[in-house]
N, C-alpha and C positions, 0 to 999 in steps of 0.2 A: 372265791368274788361272791360277793353279791349283786344281784340285779339291780340293788340301786347305785351302781358305783359310776353305770354305763347306761347310755342312756342311745346307743349308736343303732341306729337298723341293721343288719348285718342280711348280705346275700352271699349262700353259700352256691357254690356251684360246680355240677358234679358233671362230666364227658362220661358216655359210657358207648361203647363199641365192644359189641360180642362177648364180655365177661360176665355174663346172667348168674354165676354161681357166684363170686366173687364180690360183683353186683350186692347180693342180698345178704352178703355177714356184712359191708361196707353199708348198706343200710340200716341192720339191724344195731351195730354199736353206736353209728351215729343216731339214733332213736333217745341214745342211753346220754349223752352227751347234756349238760348241763345249757340253759339257753334253750334249746334247740326248738322251744316253743315261739320265742321270740322270732325266730330267725328264716331269712325265706331260703328256701329249698329249690333250686332250678337245678332238675334232671333234665339234659340234651342228651336224648338216646341217635347217636350218629347212623343211626341205619342198620341196625343191628337187625339180624335176622335168625337169632337163635334164643327167641324166645322173649326175650329181652325187652321188646314193647308190650306184653299182653301182663308180664308180671309188673310192671310200672302201672300202668293203668290198675290192676289191681292193688296195689301197692298205696297208691294214692289215696283209693276210697279208706281201707282200713287202716288206715290213717289220718281220717281227716280231721283229727284236732292240729295238724302240725300245718305250717303254710307250706304246700308244695305246688310249682310248677311241673308239668311233662311237658317236655319239647320233642317230636320226632322230626328229626330230619334223614333226609335223602346222605349219604354217605357222602360224607363233603370231607372231611379231615380234623384237629383236633384243633387247627388254627381258627376252621369258621364255625364250630362247635362253640368254642369258648365264646365266640364277637357274638353269640347269637345266643348264649346266656351269659354274656354282659349288657347287649341291650334288653332281656327282660327285665335286669336287676334293677332294685328298689334301694337297695341299702346302700349308704354311704362309705363301711367294711364291704371290701368284696373278698371271699375267699374260695381259692379254688382246689379243688380237691380229688383226686382221681380215685375210681371205682374201684380202684382193688385195697383202698387202706381202711386201718381197723383203729380207728379216733380213740384218745381217753377221751373221760369226762369233761376234762376240763379243756380242750380243743379247741373251740369256740371262744369261751373265757379268757383263754390266752389270749390267741388276738386280739381281744378286744383290751387286753389291759396293756400289750404292748403298744399299740394304737394309741390307748390314754394318755400314757407318758411320751410319744413322741409323735407327730402328726407327718412326719414327713419320711417314711420307710415303708418299707415291703418284709414283709414277715415268712421266715421259712421255718419252721417247726424240723427236730430228728427226725432223722429216718432212719428207722431200722429193716432192713430185709430180713425175711424168714423165705428157705427155700419151698417148693412149692411141687407136691410131689407130680 
């Protein structure tokens, strides 16, 4: 999909808690997604104590060409953390993403295409599980 096919602001919200190794892989894969430079990335760290806070602060600095908001909160649970992310978001389309996902290049544009075709839906992609050692 070409960027000119849609002009909707997108907010991508990632909630994380003590999954530093997986989160690092998730963020590296995300950087390669189409439309990522025009997407607001909101990462809510739900009180991690495994080095996630320091990693995210460094990652934001190293990727300042991206529109990244990192929010650190006391551990409050997934629902509270998602609500914090939503309250900080500016996008007309909000995509929730887990902190252990490896996304395809078309992840964001696929969501946008689905919403361009219909405006009264929730999009859920295919989930492939891989065993973790």
